[in-house]
N, CA, C and O atoms as a Tinker XYZ file with bonds, in Angstrom:
   440  protein
     1  N      0.844000   -1.171000    0.000000    73     2
     2  CA     0.000000    0.000000    0.000000    64     1     3
     3  C      0.890000    1.235000    0.000000    63     2     4     5
     4  O      1.752000    1.371000   -0.868000    81     3
     5  N      0.700000    2.124000    0.943000    73     3     6
     6  CA     1.507000    3.334000    0.986000    64     5     7
     7  C      2.714000    3.037000    1.851000    63     6     8     9
     8  O      2.587000    2.785000    3.049000    81     7
     9  N      3.899000    3.067000    1.231000    73     7    10
    10  CA     5.096000    2.631000    1.912000    64     9    11
    11  C      5.692000    3.611000    2.890000    63    10    12    13
    12  O      6.188000    3.198000    3.939000    81    11
    13  N      5.664000    4.886000    2.588000    73    11    14
    14  CA     6.345000    5.874000    3.418000    64    13    15
    15  C      5.494000    7.128000    3.521000    63    14    16    17
    16  O      4.420000    7.225000    2.927000    81    15
    17  N      5.993000    8.076000    4.282000    73    15    18
    18  CA     5.338000    9.377000    4.341000    64    17    19
    19  C      4.346000    9.511000    5.473000    63    18    20    21
    20  O      4.190000    8.624000    6.312000    81    19
    21  N      3.678000   10.657000    5.466000    73    19    22
    22  CA     2.761000   11.002000    6.551000    64    21    23
    23  C      1.573000   10.056000    6.676000    63    22    24    25
    24  O      1.195000    9.726000    7.800000    81    23
    25  N      0.958000    9.598000    5.570000    73    23    26
    26  CA    -0.160000    8.668000    5.749000    64    25    27
    27  C      0.241000    7.401000    6.504000    63    26    28    29
    28  O     -0.502000    6.922000    7.361000    81    27
    29  N      1.398000    6.870000    6.188000    73    27    30
    30  CA     1.868000    5.662000    6.887000    64    29    31
    31  C      2.160000    5.971000    8.351000    63    30    32    33
    32  O      1.808000    5.187000    9.232000    81    31
    33  N      2.799000    7.104000    8.615000    73    31    34
    34  CA     3.105000    7.470000   10.010000    64    33    35
    35  C      1.826000    7.660000   10.813000    63    34    36    37
    36  O      1.781000    7.339000   12.001000    81    35
    37  N      0.795000    8.176000   10.173000    73    35    38
    38  CA    -0.489000    8.352000   10.839000    64    37    39
    39  C     -1.066000    7.003000   11.256000    63    38    40    41
    40  O     -1.552000    6.855000   12.377000    81    39
    41  N     -1.014000    6.026000   10.364000    73    39    42
    42  CA    -1.523000    4.699000   10.704000    64    41    43
    43  C     -0.707000    4.052000   11.808000    63    42    44    45
    44  O     -1.268000    3.460000   12.730000    81    43
    45  N      0.603000    4.158000   11.723000    73    43    46
    46  CA     1.463000    3.597000   12.766000    64    45    47
    47  C      1.161000    4.260000   14.100000    63    46    48    49
    48  O      1.125000    3.594000   15.134000    81    47
    49  N      0.949000    5.547000   14.080000    73    47    50
    50  CA     0.619000    6.284000   15.297000    64    49    51
    51  C     -0.667000    5.760000   15.923000    63    50    52    53
    52  O     -0.750000    5.607000   17.141000    81    51
    53  N     -1.667000    5.486000   15.094000    73    51    54
    54  CA    -2.935000    4.981000   15.637000    64    53    55
    55  C     -2.752000    3.602000   16.242000    63    54    56    57
    56  O     -3.400000    3.267000   17.233000    81    55
    57  N     -1.881000    2.806000   15.658000    73    55    58
    58  CA    -1.620000    1.479000   16.199000    64    57    59
    59  C     -0.853000    1.545000   17.511000    63    58    60    61
    60  O     -0.871000    0.590000   18.288000    81    59
    61  N     -0.188000    2.650000   17.761000    73    59    62
    62  CA     0.572000    2.827000   19.002000    64    61    63
    63  C     -0.246000    3.519000   20.084000    63    62    64    65
    64  O      0.297000    3.913000   21.116000    81    63
    65  N     -1.521000    3.665000   19.861000    73    63    66
    66  CA    -2.380000    4.183000   20.913000    64    65    67
    67  C     -2.833000    5.619000   20.782000    63    66    68    69
    68  O     -3.596000    6.090000   21.626000    81    67
    69  N     -2.399000    6.332000   19.763000    73    67    70
    70  CA    -2.891000    7.689000   19.555000    64    69    71
    71  C     -4.242000    7.610000   18.858000    63    70    72    73
    72  O     -4.403000    6.877000   17.882000    81    71
    73  N     -5.185000    8.349000   19.350000    73    71    74
    74  CA    -6.522000    8.324000   18.762000    64    73    75
    75  C     -6.583000    9.231000   17.544000    63    74    76    77
    76  O     -6.106000   10.366000   17.575000    81    75
    77  N     -7.167000    8.727000   16.485000    73    75    78
    78  CA    -7.367000    9.504000   15.270000    64    77    79
    79  C     -8.855000    9.804000   15.157000    63    78    80    81
    80  O     -9.688000    8.901000   15.233000    81    79
    81  N     -9.178000   11.073000   14.976000    73    79    82
    82  CA   -10.569000   11.494000   14.817000    64    81    83
    83  C    -10.781000   11.835000   13.347000    63    82    84    85
    84  O     -9.973000   12.536000   12.738000    81    83
    85  N    -11.870000   11.335000   12.790000    73    83    86
    86  CA   -12.192000   11.627000   11.397000    64    85    87
    87  C    -13.698000   11.829000   11.267000    63    86    88    89
    88  O    -14.439000   11.718000   12.243000    81    87
    89  N    -14.129000   12.123000   10.065000    73    87    90
    90  CA   -15.554000   12.309000    9.775000    64    89    91
    91  C    -15.829000   11.712000    8.399000    63    90    92    93
    92  O    -14.903000   11.420000    7.644000    81    91
    93  N    -17.100000   11.535000    8.083000    73    91    94
    94  CA   -17.454000   10.998000    6.768000    64    93    95
    95  C    -16.899000   11.876000    5.656000    63    94    96    97
    96  O    -16.436000   11.374000    4.632000    81    95
    97  N    -16.946000   13.191000    5.862000    73    95    98
    98  CA   -16.444000   14.113000    4.838000    64    97    99
    99  C    -14.938000   13.951000    4.635000    63    98   100   101
   100  O    -14.456000   13.940000    3.502000    81    99
   101  N    -14.201000   13.827000    5.735000    73    99   102
   102  CA   -12.750000   13.668000    5.621000    64   101   103
   103  C    -12.395000   12.323000    4.998000    63   102   104   105
   104  O    -11.468000   12.237000    4.193000    81   103
   105  N    -13.127000   11.272000    5.365000    73   103   106
   106  CA   -12.867000    9.954000    4.790000    64   105   107
   107  C    -13.163000    9.939000    3.294000    63   106   108   109
   108  O    -12.439000    9.306000    2.525000    81   107
   109  N    -14.212000   10.625000    2.880000    73   107   110
   110  CA   -14.536000   10.705000    1.446000    64   109   111
   111  C    -13.428000   11.419000    0.685000    63   110   112   113
   112  O    -13.067000   11.012000   -0.419000    81   111
   113  N    -12.891000   12.478000    1.269000    73   111   114
   114  CA   -11.799000   13.201000    0.608000    64   113   115
   115  C    -10.549000   12.333000    0.529000    63   114   116   117
   116  O     -9.868000   12.319000   -0.496000    81   115
   117  N    -10.242000   11.604000    1.608000    73   115   118
   118  CA    -9.079000   10.717000    1.601000    64   117   119
   119  C     -9.222000    9.655000    0.518000    63   118   120   121
   120  O     -8.272000    9.384000   -0.218000    81   119
   121  N    -10.390000    9.059000    0.418000    73   119   122
   122  CA   -10.610000    8.038000   -0.607000    64   121   123
   123  C    -10.443000    8.624000   -2.008000    63   122   124   125
   124  O     -9.868000    7.982000   -2.886000    81   123
   125  N    -10.940000    9.827000   -2.216000    73   123   126
   126  CA   -10.785000   10.494000   -3.507000    64   125   127
   127  C     -9.310000   10.722000   -3.828000    63   126   128   129
   128  O     -8.868000   10.468000   -4.948000    81   127
   129  N     -8.563000   11.195000   -2.857000    73   127   130
   130  CA    -7.137000   11.473000   -3.071000    64   129   131
   131  C     -6.374000   10.181000   -3.360000    63   130   132   133
   132  O     -5.566000   10.133000   -4.287000    81   131
   133  N     -6.626000    9.135000   -2.572000    73   131   134
   134  CA    -5.916000    7.871000   -2.770000    64   133   135
   135  C     -6.241000    7.227000   -4.113000    63   134   136   137
   136  O     -5.452000    6.435000   -4.626000    81   135
   137  N     -7.385000    7.558000   -4.679000    73   135   138
   138  CA    -7.797000    6.987000   -5.967000    64   137   139
   139  C     -7.142000    7.684000   -7.153000    63   138   140   141
   140  O     -7.276000    7.226000   -8.288000    81   139
   141  N     -6.449000    8.764000   -6.912000    73   139   142
   142  CA    -5.800000    9.500000   -8.003000    64   141   143
   143  C     -4.612000    8.712000   -8.543000    63   142   144   145
   144  O     -3.965000    7.956000   -7.817000    81   143
   145  N     -4.345000    8.901000   -9.810000    73   143   146
   146  CA    -3.326000    8.109000  -10.502000    64   145   147
   147  C     -1.926000    8.265000   -9.919000    63   146   148   149
   148  O     -1.116000    7.345000  -10.032000    81   147
   149  N     -1.624000    9.385000   -9.309000    73   147   150
   150  CA    -0.256000    9.589000   -8.801000    64   149   151
   151  C      0.104000    8.606000   -7.688000    63   150   152   153
   152  O      1.287000    8.357000   -7.452000    81   151
   153  N     -0.887000    8.046000   -7.003000    73   151   154
   154  CA    -0.610000    7.077000   -5.944000    64   153   155
   155  C     -0.466000    5.662000   -6.482000    63   154   156   157
   156  O      0.044000    4.782000   -5.788000    81   155
   157  N     -0.908000    5.437000   -7.706000    73   155   158
   158  CA    -0.777000    4.137000   -8.361000    64   157   159
   159  C     -1.335000    3.000000   -7.507000    63   158   160   161
   160  O     -0.732000    1.931000   -7.412000    81   159
   161  N     -2.486000    3.239000   -6.891000    73   159   162
   162  CA    -3.148000    2.211000   -6.097000    64   161   163
   163  C     -4.361000    1.702000   -6.861000    63   162   164   165
   164  O     -5.110000    2.482000   -7.448000    81   163
   165  N     -4.548000    0.382000   -6.848000    73   163   166
   166  CA    -5.762000   -0.139000   -7.475000    64   165   167
   167  C     -6.917000   -0.051000   -6.477000    63   166   168   169
   168  O     -6.705000    0.268000   -5.308000    81   167
   169  N     -8.122000   -0.331000   -6.934000    73   167   170
   170  CA    -9.327000   -0.195000   -6.096000    64   169   171
   171  C     -9.217000   -1.037000   -4.829000    63   170   172   173
   172  O     -9.619000   -0.595000   -3.753000    81   171
   173  N     -8.679000   -2.237000   -4.950000    73   171   174
   174  CA    -8.535000   -3.125000   -3.794000    64   173   175
   175  C     -7.590000   -2.525000   -2.751000    63   174   176   177
   176  O     -7.856000   -2.610000   -1.552000    81   175
   177  N     -6.504000   -1.927000   -3.196000    73   175   178
   178  CA    -5.555000   -1.301000   -2.276000    64   177   179
   179  C     -6.174000   -0.089000   -1.588000    63   178   180   181
   180  O     -5.997000    0.102000   -0.385000    81   179
   181  N     -6.897000    0.726000   -2.345000    73   179   182
   182  CA    -7.575000    1.887000   -1.759000    64   181   183
   183  C     -8.576000    1.414000   -0.710000    63   182   184   185
   184  O     -8.629000    1.963000    0.390000    81   183
   185  N     -9.371000    0.396000   -1.047000    73   183   186
   186  CA   -10.352000   -0.130000   -0.096000    64   185   187
   187  C     -9.681000   -0.674000    1.158000    63   186   188   189
   188  O    -10.179000   -0.474000    2.266000    81   187
   189  N     -8.558000   -1.358000    0.990000    73   187   190
   190  CA    -7.830000   -1.895000    2.136000    64   189   191
   191  C     -7.307000   -0.790000    3.042000    63   190   192   193
   192  O     -7.418000   -0.872000    4.265000    81   191
   193  N     -6.741000    0.230000    2.438000    73   191   194
   194  CA    -6.229000    1.361000    3.210000    64   193   195
   195  C     -7.370000    2.056000    3.945000    63   194   196   197
   196  O     -7.245000    2.390000    5.124000    81   195
   197  N     -8.478000    2.273000    3.249000    73   195   198
   198  CA    -9.627000    2.937000    3.871000    64   197   199
   199  C    -10.176000    2.114000    5.030000    63   198   200   201
   200  O    -10.583000    2.672000    6.049000    81   199
   201  N    -10.189000    0.809000    4.884000    73   199   202
   202  CA   -10.666000   -0.066000    5.950000    64   201   203
   203  C     -9.806000    0.080000    7.199000    63   202   204   205
   204  O    -10.324000    0.130000    8.314000    81   203
   205  N     -8.506000    0.148000    7.013000    73   203   206
   206  CA    -7.582000    0.327000    8.137000    64   205   207
   207  C     -7.821000    1.677000    8.806000    63   206   208   209
   208  O     -7.871000    1.766000   10.033000    81   207
   209  N     -7.966000    2.715000    8.007000    73   207   210
   210  CA    -8.182000    4.059000    8.552000    64   209   211
   211  C     -9.486000    4.116000    9.343000    63   210   212   213
   212  O     -9.521000    4.661000   10.446000    81   211
   213  N    -10.550000    3.559000    8.787000    73   211   214
   214  CA   -11.849000    3.594000    9.470000    64   213   215
   215  C    -11.784000    2.824000   10.782000    63   214   216   217
   216  O    -12.287000    3.294000   11.803000    81   215
   217  N    -11.169000    1.645000   10.765000    73   215   218
   218  CA   -11.045000    0.847000   11.999000    64   217   219
   219  C    -10.217000    1.558000   13.051000    63   218   220   221
   220  O    -10.478000    1.416000   14.245000    81   219
   221  N     -9.224000    2.319000   12.625000    73   219   222
   222  CA    -8.333000    2.995000   13.563000    64   221   223
   223  C     -8.773000    4.391000   13.954000    63   222   224   225
   224  O     -8.046000    5.102000   14.648000    81   223
   225  N     -9.960000    4.792000   13.515000    73   223   226
   226  CA   -10.421000    6.161000   13.755000    64   225   227
   227  C    -11.717000    6.191000   14.550000    63   226   228   229
   228  O    -12.530000    5.268000   14.509000    81   227
   229  N    -11.872000    7.280000   15.266000    73   227   230
   230  CA   -13.151000    7.608000   15.878000    64   229   231
   231  C    -13.850000    8.515000   14.868000    63   230   232   233
   232  O    -13.473000    9.677000   14.713000    81   231
   233  N    -14.857000    7.997000   14.186000    73   231   234
   234  CA   -15.547000    8.762000   13.148000    64   233   235
   235  C    -16.706000    9.523000   13.791000    63   234   236   237
   236  O    -17.644000    8.930000   14.325000    81   235
   237  N    -16.616000   10.847000   13.727000    73   235   238
   238  CA   -17.624000   11.704000   14.356000    64   237   239
   239  C    -18.511000   12.345000   13.297000    63   238   240   241
   240  O    -18.125000   12.484000   12.137000    81   239
   241  N    -19.703000   12.728000   13.722000    73   239   242
   242  CA   -20.627000   13.440000   12.839000    64   241   243
   243  C    -20.337000   14.932000   12.931000    63   242   244   245
   244  O    -20.280000   15.498000   14.023000    81   243
   245  N    -20.156000   15.555000   11.790000    73   243   246
   246  CA   -19.911000   16.992000   11.741000    64   245   247
   247  C    -21.251000   17.687000   11.536000    63   246   248   249
   248  O    -21.938000   17.461000   10.540000    81   247
   249  N    -21.607000   18.528000   12.488000    73   247   250
   250  CA   -22.914000   19.192000   12.447000    64   249   251
   251  C    -22.845000   20.537000   11.745000    63   250   252   253
   252  O    -23.552000   20.771000   10.764000    81   251
   253  N    -22.010000   21.403000   12.237000    73   251   254
   254  CA   -21.904000   22.754000   11.680000    64   253   255
   255  C    -20.480000   23.010000   11.227000    63   254   256   257
   256  O    -19.525000   22.659000   11.921000    81   255
   257  N    -20.342000   23.619000   10.070000    73   255   258
   258  CA   -19.020000   23.974000    9.572000    64   257   259
   259  C    -18.730000   25.433000    9.885000    63   258   260   261
   260  O    -19.488000   26.322000    9.499000    81   259
   261  N    -17.629000   25.674000   10.587000    73   259   262
   262  CA   -17.248000   27.064000   10.831000    64   261   263
   263  C    -16.748000   27.681000    9.528000    63   262   264   265
   264  O    -16.371000   26.964000    8.601000    81   263
   265  N    -16.746000   28.976000    9.459000    73   263   266
   266  CA   -16.203000   29.659000    8.281000    64   265   267
   267  C    -14.924000   30.375000    8.686000    63   266   268   269
   268  O    -14.814000   31.597000    8.584000    81   267
   269  N    -13.966000   29.590000    9.145000    73   267   270
   270  CA   -12.701000   30.134000    9.628000    64   269   271
   271  C    -11.719000   30.303000    8.479000    63   270   272   273
   272  O    -11.075000   31.345000    8.358000    81   271
   273  N    -11.603000   29.280000    7.632000    73   271   274
   274  CA   -10.635000   29.292000    6.533000    64   273   275
   275  C    -11.362000   29.704000    5.258000    63   274   276   277
   276  O    -12.077000   28.907000    4.651000    81   275
   277  N    -11.171000   30.939000    4.867000    73   275   278
   278  CA   -11.835000   31.466000    3.666000    64   277   279
   279  C    -11.118000   31.016000    2.387000    63   278   280   281
   280  O    -11.759000   30.783000    1.362000    81   279
   281  N     -9.774000   30.894000    2.454000    73   279   282
   282  CA    -8.976000   30.571000    1.274000    64   281   283
   283  C     -9.216000   29.142000    0.784000    63   282   284   285
   284  O     -9.117000   28.875000   -0.414000    81   283
   285  N     -9.527000   28.232000    1.690000    73   283   286
   286  CA    -9.775000   26.836000    1.328000    64   285   287
   287  C    -10.900000   26.306000    2.207000    63   286   288   289
   288  O    -10.639000   25.680000    3.234000    81   287
   289  N    -12.148000   26.550000    1.814000    73   287   290
   290  CA   -13.299000   26.174000    2.647000    64   289   291
   291  C    -13.338000   24.697000    3.044000    63   290   292   293
   292  O    -13.918000   24.355000    4.074000    81   291
   293  N    -12.726000   23.814000    2.239000    73   291   294
   294  CA   -12.688000   22.393000    2.600000    64   293   295
   295  C    -11.949000   22.159000    3.913000    63   294   296   297
   296  O    -12.215000   21.178000    4.607000    81   295
   297  N    -11.029000   23.048000    4.257000    73   295   298
   298  CA   -10.290000   22.910000    5.515000    64   297   299
   299  C    -11.192000   23.112000    6.730000    63   298   300   301
   300  O    -10.856000   22.675000    7.830000    81   299
   301  N    -12.319000   23.763000    6.540000    73   299   302
   302  CA   -13.247000   23.954000    7.650000    64   301   303
   303  C    -13.821000   22.629000    8.146000    63   302   304   305
   304  O    -14.204000   22.518000    9.311000    81   303
   305  N    -13.884000   21.625000    7.273000    73   303   306
   306  CA   -14.320000   20.286000    7.683000    64   305   307
   307  C    -13.336000   19.715000    8.702000    63   306   308   309
   308  O    -13.743000   19.068000    9.667000    81   307
   309  N    -12.056000   19.952000    8.488000    73   307   310
   310  CA   -11.031000   19.466000    9.416000    64   309   311
   311  C    -11.230000   20.105000   10.785000    63   310   312   313
   312  O    -11.174000   19.417000   11.804000    81   311
   313  N    -11.460000   21.405000   10.814000    73   311   314
   314  CA   -11.683000   22.106000   12.085000    64   313   315
   315  C    -12.927000   21.585000   12.793000    63   314   316   317
   316  O    -12.900000   21.338000   13.999000    81   315
   317  N    -14.009000   21.418000   12.052000    73   315   318
   318  CA   -15.254000   20.931000   12.645000    64   317   319
   319  C    -15.097000   19.504000   13.165000    63   318   320   321
   320  O    -15.627000   19.164000   14.222000    81   319
   321  N    -14.374000   18.678000   12.426000    73   319   322
   322  CA   -14.139000   17.297000   12.851000    64   321   323
   323  C    -13.338000   17.264000   14.145000    63   322   324   325
   324  O    -13.670000   16.518000   15.066000    81   323
   325  N    -12.293000   18.065000   14.213000    73   323   326
   326  CA   -11.473000   18.119000   15.428000    64   325   327
   327  C    -12.292000   18.603000   16.618000    63   326   328   329
   328  O    -12.170000   18.065000   17.719000    81   327
   329  N    -13.112000   19.603000   16.402000    73   327   330
   330  CA   -13.941000   20.145000   17.479000    64   329   331
   331  C    -14.956000   19.103000   17.956000    63   330   332   333
   332  O    -15.080000   18.859000   19.156000    81   331
   333  N    -15.675000   18.495000   17.024000    73   331   334
   334  CA   -16.688000   17.491000   17.384000    64   333   335
   335  C    -16.060000   16.277000   18.062000    63   334   336   337
   336  O    -16.662000   15.671000   18.948000    81   335
   337  N    -14.848000   15.927000   17.639000    73   335   338
   338  CA   -14.156000   14.779000   18.211000    64   337   339
   339  C    -13.345000   15.096000   19.448000    63   338   340   341
   340  O    -12.668000   14.229000   20.000000    81   339
   341  N    -13.419000   16.358000   19.884000    73   339   342
   342  CA   -12.683000   16.807000   21.072000    64   341   343
   343  C    -11.187000   16.482000   20.984000    63   342   344   345
   344  O    -10.562000   16.033000   21.945000    81   343
   345  N    -10.648000   16.729000   19.798000    73   343   346
   346  CA    -9.228000   16.467000   19.555000    64   345   347
   347  C     -8.364000   17.495000   20.272000    63   346   348   349
   348  O     -8.777000   18.634000   20.488000    81   347
   349  N     -7.175000   17.079000   20.630000    73   347   350
   350  CA    -6.198000   17.990000   21.224000    64   349   351
   351  C     -5.366000   18.670000   20.150000    63   350   352   353
   352  O     -4.940000   19.815000   20.304000    81   351
   353  N     -5.139000   17.936000   19.043000    73   351   354
   354  CA    -4.270000   18.436000   17.979000    64   353   355
   355  C     -4.862000   18.130000   16.614000    63   354   356   357
   356  O     -5.599000   17.159000   16.438000    81   355
   357  N     -4.526000   18.974000   15.660000    73   355   358
   358  CA    -4.726000   18.688000   14.243000    64   357   359
   359  C     -3.327000   18.592000   13.658000    63   358   360   361
   360  O     -2.533000   19.524000   13.779000    81   359
   361  N     -3.025000   17.464000   13.026000    73   359   362
   362  CA    -1.739000   17.298000   12.351000    64   361   363
   363  C     -2.028000   17.382000   10.857000    63   362   364   365
   364  O     -2.769000   16.567000   10.309000    81   363
   365  N     -1.432000   18.379000   10.209000    73   363   366
   366  CA    -1.754000   18.657000    8.809000    64   365   367
   367  C     -0.559000   19.246000    8.066000    63   366   368   369
   368  O      0.388000   19.751000    8.670000    81   367
   369  N     -0.630000   19.169000    6.769000    73   367   370
   370  CA     0.327000   19.863000    5.921000    64   369   371
   371  C     -0.321000   21.067000    5.259000    63   370   372   373
   372  O      0.319000   21.798000    4.503000    81   371
   373  N     -1.612000   21.262000    5.555000    73   371   374
   374  CA    -2.366000   22.354000    4.940000    64   373   375
   375  C     -1.951000   23.714000    5.463000    63   374   376   377
   376  O     -2.132000   24.017000    6.643000    81   375
   377  N     -1.398000   24.529000    4.590000    73   375   378
   378  CA    -0.855000   25.820000    5.024000    64   377   379
   379  C     -1.924000   26.757000    5.564000    63   378   380   381
   380  O     -1.644000   27.573000    6.442000    81   379
   381  N     -3.158000   26.651000    5.045000    73   379   382
   382  CA    -4.225000   27.526000    5.535000    64   381   383
   383  C     -4.596000   27.198000    6.977000    63   382   384   385
   384  O     -5.044000   28.070000    7.722000    81   383
   385  N     -4.413000   25.958000    7.363000    73   383   386
   386  CA    -4.663000   25.572000    8.753000    64   385   387
   387  C     -3.450000   25.873000    9.625000    63   386   388   389
   388  O     -3.594000   26.341000   10.754000    81   387
   389  N     -2.268000   25.608000    9.106000    73   387   390
   390  CA    -1.047000   25.805000    9.895000    64   389   391
   391  C     -0.871000   27.248000   10.345000    63   390   392   393
   392  O     -0.384000   27.493000   11.449000    81   391
   393  N     -1.256000   28.200000    9.513000    73   391   394
   394  CA    -1.082000   29.606000    9.895000    64   393   395
   395  C     -1.961000   29.981000   11.083000    63   394   396   397
   396  O     -1.668000   30.947000   11.788000    81   395
   397  N     -3.029000   29.233000   11.310000    73   395   398
   398  CA    -3.887000   29.513000   12.464000    64   397   399
   399  C     -3.185000   29.182000   13.775000    63   398   400   401
   400  O     -3.341000   29.896000   14.766000    81   399
   401  N     -2.406000   28.091000   13.779000    73   399   402
   402  CA    -1.701000   27.692000   14.995000    64   401   403
   403  C     -2.594000   27.024000   16.026000    63   402   404   405
   404  O     -2.190000   26.058000   16.673000    81   403
   405  N     -3.803000   27.537000   16.179000    73   403   406
   406  CA    -4.775000   26.986000   17.118000    64   405   407
   407  C     -6.157000   27.505000   16.743000    63   406   408   409
   408  O     -6.302000   28.627000   16.257000    81   407
   409  N     -7.155000   26.684000   16.973000    73   407   410
   410  CA    -8.536000   27.101000   16.720000    64   409   411
   411  C     -9.457000   26.336000   17.664000    63   410   412   413
   412  O     -9.390000   25.110000   17.747000    81   411
   413  N    -10.298000   27.050000   18.359000    73   411   414
   414  CA   -11.286000   26.440000   19.266000    64   413   415
   415  C    -10.629000   25.530000   20.300000    63   414   416   417
   416  O    -11.198000   24.509000   20.689000    81   415
   417  N     -9.439000   25.901000   20.739000    73   415   418
   418  CA    -8.737000   25.113000   21.740000    64   417   419
   419  C     -7.977000   23.920000   21.185000    63   418   420   421
   420  O     -7.415000   23.140000   21.954000    81   419
   421  N     -7.948000   23.761000   19.868000    73   419   422
   422  CA    -7.240000   22.657000   19.225000    64   421   423
   423  C     -5.951000   23.198000   18.612000    63   422   424   425
   424  O     -5.989000   24.110000   17.786000    81   423
   425  N     -4.809000   22.635000   19.016000    73   423   426
   426  CA    -3.523000   23.061000   18.460000    64   425   427
   427  C     -3.347000   22.460000   17.071000    63   426   428   429
   428  O     -3.706000   21.309000   16.825000    81   427
   429  N     -2.784000   23.270000   16.163000    73   427   430
   430  CA    -2.603000   22.842000   14.777000    64   429   431
   431  C     -1.113000   22.806000   14.476000    63   430   432   433
   432  O     -0.410000   23.801000   14.650000    81   431
   433  N     -0.634000   21.643000   14.019000    73   431   434
   434  CA     0.805000   21.475000   13.762000    64   433   435
   435  C      1.042000   20.579000   12.558000    63   434   436   437
   436  O      0.138000   19.883000   12.094000    81   435
   437  N      2.280000   20.607000   12.057000    73   435   438
   438  CA     2.627000   19.747000   10.914000    64   437   439
   439  C      3.328000   18.496000   11.394000    63   438   440
   440  O      3.700000   17.647000   10.584000    81   439
């Protein structure tokens, strides 16, 4: 599947006891990204990876989306997911989130 990089480290982290919070919206975006040709994953590999992520995550329902990130509104799903899941941290490479540093009591880091 995915041999190196942040996605793999995220999965390893969840296996070591760190809780991962996600939402249906975030999982749908992840599946879309993994299905892109640059990852060279077939449907079975994408499904396998998604199964691992879902099993290792606390999937929360996102009720309201804040309008904090104007430059990339999709990032607001990440903020809402973290808030609903009572996360302590958001780990991201998204520059629009990183510049915030913190939102609603959730620290944002790379």
